[in-house]
C-alpha positions in Angstrom: 4.1 3.3 -13.1 2.7 6.7 -13.7 1.7 8.5 -10.4 -1.3 10.8 -10.6 -1.3 11.5 -6.8 1.3 11.2 -4.1 4.5 9.2 -4.5 6.0 5.8 -4.2 6.8 4.6 -0.6 10.3 5.4 0.4 13.2 3.1 1.3 12.9 4.4 4.9 9.3 3.4 5.0 10.1 0.0 3.7 13.0 -0.6 6.1 10.9 0.6 9.1 8.0 -1.7 8.2 5.5 1.2 8.0 2.1 0.2 6.7 1.9 2.3 3.5 0.3 1.4 0.2 0.2 2.5 -3.5 -3.2 2.0 -5.1 -4.6 2.3 -8.6 -6.9 5.1 -9.7 -9.8 2.6 -10.0 -9.4 1.5 -6.4 -9.1 5.2 -5.3 -12.3 6.0 -7.2 -14.1 3.0 -5.7 -13.1 3.9 -2.2 -13.1 7.7 -2.2 -15.1 8.7 -5.3 -11.9 10.3 -6.8 -8.4 9.4 -7.7 -6.9 12.8 -6.6 -6.0 14.0 -3.2 -6.3 10.6 -1.6 -2.6 10.4 -0.5 -2.4 10.3 3.3 -5.8 8.7 3.7 -6.1 5.3 5.2 -7.5 2.0 3.9 -8.1 -1.3 5.6 -6.4 -4.3 3.9 -6.7 -7.7 5.5 -7.6 -6.2 8.9 -4.6 -3.8 8.8 -4.7 -0.1 8.4 -2.5 1.3 5.6 -1.7 4.9 4.7 -1.9 5.7 1.0 1.4 7.1 -0.2 0.4 7.3 -3.9 -2.1 6.6 -6.7 -1.0 5.2 -10.1 -2.8 5.0 -13.4 -4.5 1.7 -13.8 -2.1 -1.1 -14.9 -3.0 -3.4 -17.7 -3.8 -7.0 -16.7 -1.5 -7.9 -19.6 1.5 -6.8 -17.4 1.5 -10.1 -15.6 4.7 -9.5 -13.6 3.5 -6.1 -12.2 -0.3 -6.3 -12.3 -2.0 -5.5 -9.0 -4.4 -2.9 -7.7 -2.7 -2.4 -4.3 1.0 -2.6 -3.6 2.4 -2.7 0.0 6.0 -3.2 1.1 6.7 -6.8 2.1 8.1 -5.5 5.4 4.7 -4.1 6.4 3.2 -7.5 6.4 5.5 -9.0 9.0 3.7 -9.6 12.3 5.6 -8.0 15.2 5.5 -8.6 18.9 4.9 -5.0 19.7 1.8 -4.8 17.5 0.2 -8.2 18.2 1.1 -9.8 21.5 2.5 -13.3 21.1 3.1 -12.9 17.3 6.5 -13.1 15.8 7.9 -12.0 12.4 8.6 -14.5 9.7 12.3 -13.7 9.6 13.0 -13.1 13.3 
């Protein structure tokens, strides 16, 4: 991936389950009107707020194993008791 703004999310962010995301330049332009200086802004994905850590050049849909427009760490999608009362994580 070629980053045009920001950076990939870190190992620490993944391990801590922080809601961070990497988005494509097309998504950034759609949401913010630009693909630059959007790192640190927030987006809503499936009713959850994610902080943008980076923006990458659009990925070809021919890259079937890596094609997406938004990437989030798997650890940020686990429901936690402290964020949603009564919810438990998938691997707890």
